[in-house]
PDB file of N, CA, C and O in Angstrom:
ATOM      1  N   UNK A   1      62.016-172.870 -69.697  1.00  0.00           N
ATOM      2  CA  UNK A   1      61.732-172.943 -71.013  1.00  0.00           C
ATOM      3  C   UNK A   1      60.141-171.686 -71.091  1.00  0.00           C
ATOM      4  O   UNK A   1      59.346-171.439 -70.183  1.00  0.00           O
ATOM      5  N   UNK A   2      60.164-171.250 -72.218  1.00  0.00           N
ATOM      6  CA  UNK A   2      59.566-170.148 -72.176  1.00  0.00           C
ATOM      7  C   UNK A   2      57.940-170.946 -72.127  1.00  0.00           C
ATOM      8  O   UNK A   2      57.829-172.172 -72.118  1.00  0.00           O
ATOM      9  N   UNK A   3      56.798-170.027 -72.101  1.00  0.00           N
ATOM     10  CA  UNK A   3      55.804-170.455 -71.494  1.00  0.00           C
ATOM     11  C   UNK A   3      54.489-169.515 -72.503  1.00  0.00           C
ATOM     12  O   UNK A   3      54.402-168.294 -72.373  1.00  0.00           O
ATOM     13  N   UNK A   4      53.810-170.079 -73.203  1.00  0.00           N
ATOM     14  CA  UNK A   4      53.055-169.055 -74.496  1.00  0.00           C
ATOM     15  C   UNK A   4      52.036-168.294 -73.417  1.00  0.00           C
ATOM     16  O   UNK A   4      51.874-168.781 -72.299  1.00  0.00           O
ATOM     17  N   UNK A   5      51.573-167.454 -73.695  1.00  0.00           N
ATOM     18  CA  UNK A   5      50.213-166.113 -73.251  1.00  0.00           C
ATOM     19  C   UNK A   5      49.417-167.108 -72.486  1.00  0.00           C
ATOM     20  O   UNK A   5      49.120-167.244 -71.300  1.00  0.00           O
ATOM     21  N   UNK A   6      49.107-167.947 -73.911  1.00  0.00           N
ATOM     22  CA  UNK A   6      47.309-168.846 -73.282  1.00  0.00           C
ATOM     23  C   UNK A   6      47.669-170.001 -71.741  1.00  0.00           C
ATOM     24  O   UNK A   6      46.987-170.362 -70.782  1.00  0.00           O
ATOM     25  N   UNK A   7      49.158-170.278 -72.219  1.00  0.00           N
ATOM     26  CA  UNK A   7      49.899-171.270 -70.710  1.00  0.00           C
ATOM     27  C   UNK A   7      49.028-170.087 -69.746  1.00  0.00           C
ATOM     28  O   UNK A   7      47.842-169.928 -69.458  1.00  0.00           O
ATOM     29  N   UNK A   8      50.490-169.270 -69.386  1.00  0.00           N
ATOM     30  CA  UNK A   8      50.451-168.049 -68.419  1.00  0.00           C
ATOM     31  C   UNK A   8      49.239-168.046 -67.686  1.00  0.00           C
ATOM     32  O   UNK A   8      49.033-168.105 -66.474  1.00  0.00           O
ATOM     33  N   UNK A   9      48.146-167.932 -69.082  1.00  0.00           N
ATOM     34  CA  UNK A   9      46.363-167.212 -68.305  1.00  0.00           C
ATOM     35  C   UNK A   9      45.443-168.288 -67.930  1.00  0.00           C
ATOM     36  O   UNK A   9      44.404-168.331 -67.272  1.00  0.00           O
ATOM     37  N   UNK A  10      46.218-169.214 -68.613  1.00  0.00           N
ATOM     38  CA  UNK A  10      45.503-170.630 -68.010  1.00  0.00           C
ATOM     39  C   UNK A  10      45.949-170.897 -66.373  1.00  0.00           C
ATOM     40  O   UNK A  10      45.063-171.287 -65.612  1.00  0.00           O
ATOM     41  N   UNK A  11      47.186-170.704 -65.902  1.00  0.00           N
ATOM     42  CA  UNK A  11      47.462-171.150 -65.427  1.00  0.00           C
ATOM     43  C   UNK A  11      47.883-170.516 -64.160  1.00  0.00           C
ATOM     44  O   UNK A  11      48.656-171.009 -63.340  1.00  0.00           O
ATOM     45  N   UNK A  12      46.890-168.589 -64.039  1.00  0.00           N
ATOM     46  CA  UNK A  12      46.611-167.450 -63.509  1.00  0.00           C
ATOM     47  C   UNK A  12      46.091-167.787 -63.116  1.00  0.00           C
ATOM     48  O   UNK A  12      46.089-167.773 -61.885  1.00  0.00           O
ATOM     49  N   UNK A  13      45.244-168.353 -63.803  1.00  0.00           N
ATOM     50  CA  UNK A  13      43.047-167.821 -63.021  1.00  0.00           C
ATOM     51  C   UNK A  13      42.420-169.863 -63.597  1.00  0.00           C
ATOM     52  O   UNK A  13      41.597-170.255 -64.424  1.00  0.00           O
ATOM     53  N   UNK A  14      43.377-170.619 -62.594  1.00  0.00           N
ATOM     54  CA  UNK A  14      42.735-172.170 -62.555  1.00  0.00           C
ATOM     55  C   UNK A  14      41.093-172.157 -62.099  1.00  0.00           C
ATOM     56  O   UNK A  14      40.414-171.913 -61.102  1.00  0.00           O
ATOM     57  N   UNK A  15      40.930-172.567 -63.443  1.00  0.00           N
ATOM     58  CA  UNK A  15      38.806-172.619 -62.616  1.00  0.00           C
ATOM     59  C   UNK A  15      37.898-171.804 -63.229  1.00  0.00           C
ATOM     60  O   UNK A  15      36.708-171.911 -63.527  1.00  0.00           O
ATOM     61  N   UNK A  16      38.938-170.765 -63.375  1.00  0.00           N
ATOM     62  CA  UNK A  16      38.094-169.256 -64.116  1.00  0.00           C
ATOM     63  C   UNK A  16      38.011-169.520 -66.154  1.00  0.00           C
ATOM     64  O   UNK A  16      38.829-169.872 -67.003  1.00  0.00           O
ATOM     65  N   UNK A  17      36.717-169.153 -66.164  1.00  0.00           N
ATOM     66  CA  UNK A  17      36.502-169.462 -67.783  1.00  0.00           C
ATOM     67  C   UNK A  17      37.106-168.265 -68.554  1.00  0.00           C
ATOM     68  O   UNK A  17      36.258-167.372 -68.555  1.00  0.00           O
ATOM     69  N   UNK A  18      38.311-167.851 -69.262  1.00  0.00           N
ATOM     70  CA  UNK A  18      38.373-166.297 -69.493  1.00  0.00           C
ATOM     71  C   UNK A  18      38.534-167.054 -71.194  1.00  0.00           C
ATOM     72  O   UNK A  18      39.597-167.578 -71.527  1.00  0.00           O
ATOM     73  N   UNK A  19      37.588-167.013 -71.930  1.00  0.00           N
ATOM     74  CA  UNK A  19      38.079-166.371 -73.392  1.00  0.00           C
ATOM     75  C   UNK A  19      38.736-166.059 -73.797  1.00  0.00           C
ATOM     76  O   UNK A  19      39.089-164.944 -73.415  1.00  0.00           O
ATOM     77  N   UNK A  20      39.544-166.711 -74.949  1.00  0.00           N
ATOM     78  CA  UNK A  20      40.423-167.000 -76.249  1.00  0.00           C
ATOM     79  C   UNK A  20      39.805-166.671 -77.569  1.00  0.00           C
ATOM     80  O   UNK A  20      38.772-167.171 -78.014  1.00  0.00           O
ATOM     81  N   UNK A  21      40.898-165.364 -78.403  1.00  0.00           N
ATOM     82  CA  UNK A  21      40.839-165.925 -80.033  1.00  0.00           C
ATOM     83  C   UNK A  21      41.937-165.812 -80.229  1.00  0.00           C
ATOM     84  O   UNK A  21      42.570-165.069 -79.479  1.00  0.00           O
ATOM     85  N   UNK A  22      42.644-166.524 -81.355  1.00  0.00           N
ATOM     86  CA  UNK A  22      44.065-166.402 -81.924  1.00  0.00           C
ATOM     87  C   UNK A  22      44.586-165.996 -83.291  1.00  0.00           C
ATOM     88  O   UNK A  22      44.710-166.801 -84.214  1.00  0.00           O
ATOM     89  N   UNK A  23      44.873-164.761 -83.370  1.00  0.00           N
ATOM     90  CA  UNK A  23      44.761-163.833 -84.432  1.00  0.00           C
ATOM     91  C   UNK A  23      46.325-164.599 -85.110  1.00  0.00           C
ATOM     92  O   UNK A  23      47.502-164.469 -84.773  1.00  0.00           O
ATOM     93  N   UNK A  24      45.729-165.319 -86.066  1.00  0.00           N
ATOM     94  CA  UNK A  24      46.954-165.894 -86.886  1.00  0.00           C
ATOM     95  C   UNK A  24      47.950-164.934 -87.255  1.00  0.00           C
ATOM     96  O   UNK A  24      49.100-164.748 -86.856  1.00  0.00           O
ATOM     97  N   UNK A  25      47.181-164.329 -88.172  1.00  0.00           N
ATOM     98  CA  UNK A  25      47.711-163.216 -89.166  1.00  0.00           C
ATOM     99  C   UNK A  25      49.262-162.398 -88.224  1.00  0.00           C
ATOM    100  O   UNK A  25      50.421-162.089 -88.498  1.00  0.00           O
ATOM    101  N   UNK A  26      48.186-162.337 -86.851  1.00  0.00           N
ATOM    102  CA  UNK A  26      49.995-161.675 -85.794  1.00  0.00           C
ATOM    103  C   UNK A  26      50.131-162.028 -84.920  1.00  0.00           C
ATOM    104  O   UNK A  26      50.403-161.264 -83.994  1.00  0.00           O
ATOM    105  N   UNK A  27      49.991-163.657 -84.692  1.00  0.00           N
ATOM    106  CA  UNK A  27      50.358-164.201 -83.559  1.00  0.00           C
ATOM    107  C   UNK A  27      50.444-164.379 -82.620  1.00  0.00           C
ATOM    108  O   UNK A  27      51.390-164.921 -82.047  1.00  0.00           O
ATOM    109  N   UNK A  28      49.173-163.846 -82.046  1.00  0.00           N
ATOM    110  CA  UNK A  28      48.457-162.983 -80.667  1.00  0.00           C
ATOM    111  C   UNK A  28      47.113-163.534 -80.639  1.00  0.00           C
ATOM    112  O   UNK A  28      46.166-163.685 -81.410  1.00  0.00           O
ATOM    113  N   UNK A  29      47.454-163.796 -79.305  1.00  0.00           N
ATOM    114  CA  UNK A  29      46.062-163.947 -78.398  1.00  0.00           C
ATOM    115  C   UNK A  29      45.659-163.280 -78.321  1.00  0.00           C
ATOM    116  O   UNK A  29      46.370-162.288 -78.159  1.00  0.00           O
ATOM    117  N   UNK A  30      43.934-163.015 -78.349  1.00  0.00           N
ATOM    118  CA  UNK A  30      43.611-161.530 -77.177  1.00  0.00           C
ATOM    119  C   UNK A  30      42.453-162.557 -75.940  1.00  0.00           C
ATOM    120  O   UNK A  30      42.303-163.775 -75.855  1.00  0.00           O
ATOM    121  N   UNK A  31      41.903-161.569 -75.249  1.00  0.00           N
ATOM    122  CA  UNK A  31      41.484-162.462 -74.629  1.00  0.00           C
ATOM    123  C   UNK A  31      40.118-161.348 -73.590  1.00  0.00           C
ATOM    124  O   UNK A  31      40.461-160.264 -73.118  1.00  0.00           O
ATOM    125  N   UNK A  32      38.976-161.779 -73.453  1.00  0.00           N
ATOM    126  CA  UNK A  32      38.147-161.376 -72.529  1.00  0.00           C
ATOM    127  C   UNK A  32      38.330-160.921 -71.760  1.00  0.00           C
ATOM    128  O   UNK A  32      38.616-161.438 -70.680  1.00  0.00           O
ATOM    129  N   UNK A  33      38.159-158.687 -72.223  1.00  0.00           N
ATOM    130  CA  UNK A  33      38.538-158.203 -70.822  1.00  0.00           C
ATOM    131  C   UNK A  33      37.266-158.486 -69.991  1.00  0.00           C
ATOM    132  O   UNK A  33      37.426-158.463 -68.771  1.00  0.00           O
ATOM    133  N   UNK A  34      35.852-158.786 -70.526  1.00  0.00           N
ATOM    134  CA  UNK A  34      35.309-158.965 -69.132  1.00  0.00           C
ATOM    135  C   UNK A  34      35.307-159.904 -68.556  1.00  0.00           C
ATOM    136  O   UNK A  34      34.719-159.716 -67.491  1.00  0.00           O
ATOM    137  N   UNK A  35      35.855-161.446 -68.714  1.00  0.00           N
ATOM    138  CA  UNK A  35      36.136-162.878 -68.184  1.00  0.00           C
ATOM    139  C   UNK A  35      37.204-162.224 -67.668  1.00  0.00           C
ATOM    140  O   UNK A  35      36.825-162.063 -66.508  1.00  0.00           O
ATOM    141  N   UNK A  36      38.573-161.605 -67.757  1.00  0.00           N
ATOM    142  CA  UNK A  36      39.706-160.801 -66.768  1.00  0.00           C
ATOM    143  C   UNK A  36      39.123-160.738 -65.666  1.00  0.00           C
ATOM    144  O   UNK A  36      39.065-161.401 -64.630  1.00  0.00           O
ATOM    145  N   UNK A  37      38.523-159.431 -66.251  1.00  0.00           N
ATOM    146  CA  UNK A  37      37.352-158.457 -64.355  1.00  0.00           C
ATOM    147  C   UNK A  37      36.394-159.297 -63.912  1.00  0.00           C
ATOM    148  O   UNK A  37      35.665-158.785 -63.061  1.00  0.00           O
ATOM    149  N   UNK A  38      36.071-160.757 -64.288  1.00  0.00           N
ATOM    150  CA  UNK A  38      35.036-161.860 -63.274  1.00  0.00           C
ATOM    151  C   UNK A  38      36.353-161.871 -62.491  1.00  0.00           C
ATOM    152  O   UNK A  38      36.610-161.284 -61.440  1.00  0.00           O
ATOM    153  N   UNK A  39      37.394-162.941 -63.488  1.00  0.00           N
ATOM    154  CA  UNK A  39      38.515-163.263 -61.900  1.00  0.00           C
ATOM    155  C   UNK A  39      39.219-163.318 -60.928  1.00  0.00           C
ATOM    156  O   UNK A  39      39.701-164.035 -60.051  1.00  0.00           O
ATOM    157  N   UNK A  40      39.070-161.566 -61.670  1.00  0.00           N
ATOM    158  CA  UNK A  40      40.448-160.725 -60.350  1.00  0.00           C
ATOM    159  C   UNK A  40      38.939-159.541 -59.504  1.00  0.00           C
ATOM    160  O   UNK A  40      38.882-159.254 -58.309  1.00  0.00           O
ATOM    161  N   UNK A  41      38.386-159.296 -60.105  1.00  0.00           N
ATOM    162  CA  UNK A  41      37.186-158.664 -59.578  1.00  0.00           C
ATOM    163  C   UNK A  41      35.901-158.655 -59.198  1.00  0.00           C
ATOM    164  O   UNK A  41      35.209-157.688 -58.878  1.00  0.00           O
ATOM    165  N   UNK A  42      35.518-160.228 -59.272  1.00  0.00           N
ATOM    166  CA  UNK A  42      34.338-161.210 -58.790  1.00  0.00           C
ATOM    167  C   UNK A  42      32.928-160.378 -58.874  1.00  0.00           C
ATOM    168  O   UNK A  42      31.902-160.973 -58.546  1.00  0.00           O
ATOM    169  N   UNK A  43      32.842-158.785 -59.378  1.00  0.00           N
ATOM    170  CA  UNK A  43      31.836-158.181 -59.303  1.00  0.00           C
ATOM    171  C   UNK A  43      30.420-158.482 -59.787  1.00  0.00           C
ATOM    172  O   UNK A  43      30.310-158.919 -60.932  1.00  0.00           O
ATOM    173  N   UNK A  44      29.503-158.328 -59.169  1.00  0.00           N
ATOM    174  CA  UNK A  44      28.440-159.125 -60.140  1.00  0.00           C
ATOM    175  C   UNK A  44      28.043-158.353 -60.805  1.00  0.00           C
ATOM    176  O   UNK A  44      26.985-158.199 -60.195  1.00  0.00           O
ATOM    177  N   UNK A  45      27.987-157.767 -61.493  1.00  0.00           N
ATOM    178  CA  UNK A  45      28.329-157.662 -63.153  1.00  0.00           C
ATOM    179  C   UNK A  45      29.242-157.356 -63.662  1.00  0.00           C
ATOM    180  O   UNK A  45      29.693-156.256 -63.344  1.00  0.00           O
ATOM    181  N   UNK A  46      30.010-158.209 -64.757  1.00  0.00           N
ATOM    182  CA  UNK A  46      31.666-158.203 -64.986  1.00  0.00           C
ATOM    183  C   UNK A  46      31.002-156.760 -66.336  1.00  0.00           C
ATOM    184  O   UNK A  46      31.498-155.671 -66.624  1.00  0.00           O
ATOM    185  N   UNK A  47      30.136-157.240 -66.685  1.00  0.00           N
ATOM    186  CA  UNK A  47      30.230-156.240 -67.548  1.00  0.00           C
ATOM    187  C   UNK A  47      29.537-155.124 -67.621  1.00  0.00           C
ATOM    188  O   UNK A  47      30.220-154.500 -68.432  1.00  0.00           O
ATOM    189  N   UNK A  48      28.611-154.397 -67.327  1.00  0.00           N
ATOM    190  CA  UNK A  48      28.689-153.783 -66.035  1.00  0.00           C
ATOM    191  C   UNK A  48      30.105-152.629 -65.271  1.00  0.00           C
ATOM    192  O   UNK A  48      30.375-151.430 -65.350  1.00  0.00           O
ATOM    193  N   UNK A  49      30.498-153.430 -64.802  1.00  0.00           N
ATOM    194  CA  UNK A  49      31.484-152.628 -64.351  1.00  0.00           C
ATOM    195  C   UNK A  49      33.242-152.449 -65.770  1.00  0.00           C
ATOM    196  O   UNK A  49      34.262-151.789 -65.972  1.00  0.00           O
ATOM    197  N   UNK A  50      32.766-153.121 -66.082  1.00  0.00           N
ATOM    198  CA  UNK A  50      34.081-152.506 -67.240  1.00  0.00           C
ATOM    199  C   UNK A  50      33.558-151.246 -67.636  1.00  0.00           C
ATOM    200  O   UNK A  50      34.229-150.229 -67.465  1.00  0.00           O
ATOM    201  N   UNK A  51      31.590-151.183 -68.524  1.00  0.00           N
ATOM    202  CA  UNK A  51      31.292-149.964 -69.076  1.00  0.00           C
ATOM    203  C   UNK A  51      31.958-148.825 -67.949  1.00  0.00           C
ATOM    204  O   UNK A  51      32.697-147.874 -68.201  1.00  0.00           O
ATOM    205  N   UNK A  52      31.648-149.086 -67.185  1.00  0.00           N
ATOM    206  CA  UNK A  52      31.655-147.750 -65.542  1.00  0.00           C
ATOM    207  C   UNK A  52      33.144-147.589 -65.410  1.00  0.00           C
ATOM    208  O   UNK A  52      33.412-146.527 -64.848  1.00  0.00           O
ATOM    209  N   UNK A  53      34.096-148.227 -65.711  1.00  0.00           N
ATOM    210  CA  UNK A  53      35.079-148.008 -65.428  1.00  0.00           C
ATOM    211  C   UNK A  53      35.887-148.015 -67.102  1.00  0.00           C
ATOM    212  O   UNK A  53      37.068-148.361 -67.087  1.00  0.00           O
ATOM    213  N   UNK A  54      35.379-147.709 -68.247  1.00  0.00           N
ATOM    214  CA  UNK A  54      36.052-147.441 -69.728  1.00  0.00           C
ATOM    215  C   UNK A  54      35.587-146.033 -69.546  1.00  0.00           C
ATOM    216  O   UNK A  54      36.279-145.049 -69.808  1.00  0.00           O
ATOM    217  N   UNK A  55      34.592-146.009 -69.164  1.00  0.00           N
ATOM    218  CA  UNK A  55      34.164-144.475 -69.283  1.00  0.00           C
ATOM    219  C   UNK A  55      35.186-142.935 -67.696  1.00  0.00           C
ATOM    220  O   UNK A  55      35.246-141.821 -67.176  1.00  0.00           O
ATOM    221  N   UNK A  56      35.756-144.586 -67.858  1.00  0.00           N
ATOM    222  CA  UNK A  56      36.244-142.922 -65.927  1.00  0.00           C
ATOM    223  C   UNK A  56      37.475-142.827 -66.519  1.00  0.00           C
ATOM    224  O   UNK A  56      38.336-142.090 -66.038  1.00  0.00           O
TER     225      UNK A  56
END
């Protein structure tokens, strides 16, 4: 059984909030990078962490 991206993300990050938006035109989900960083690295400030990461 093939799973869609939303189901996969939901299972990977159980208990963590990962915001997503469905783009009907492109038939794709977009996920919040800040939420994924928070779920994976659990930094004190995920937005600051992402900002620093982008500049590197």
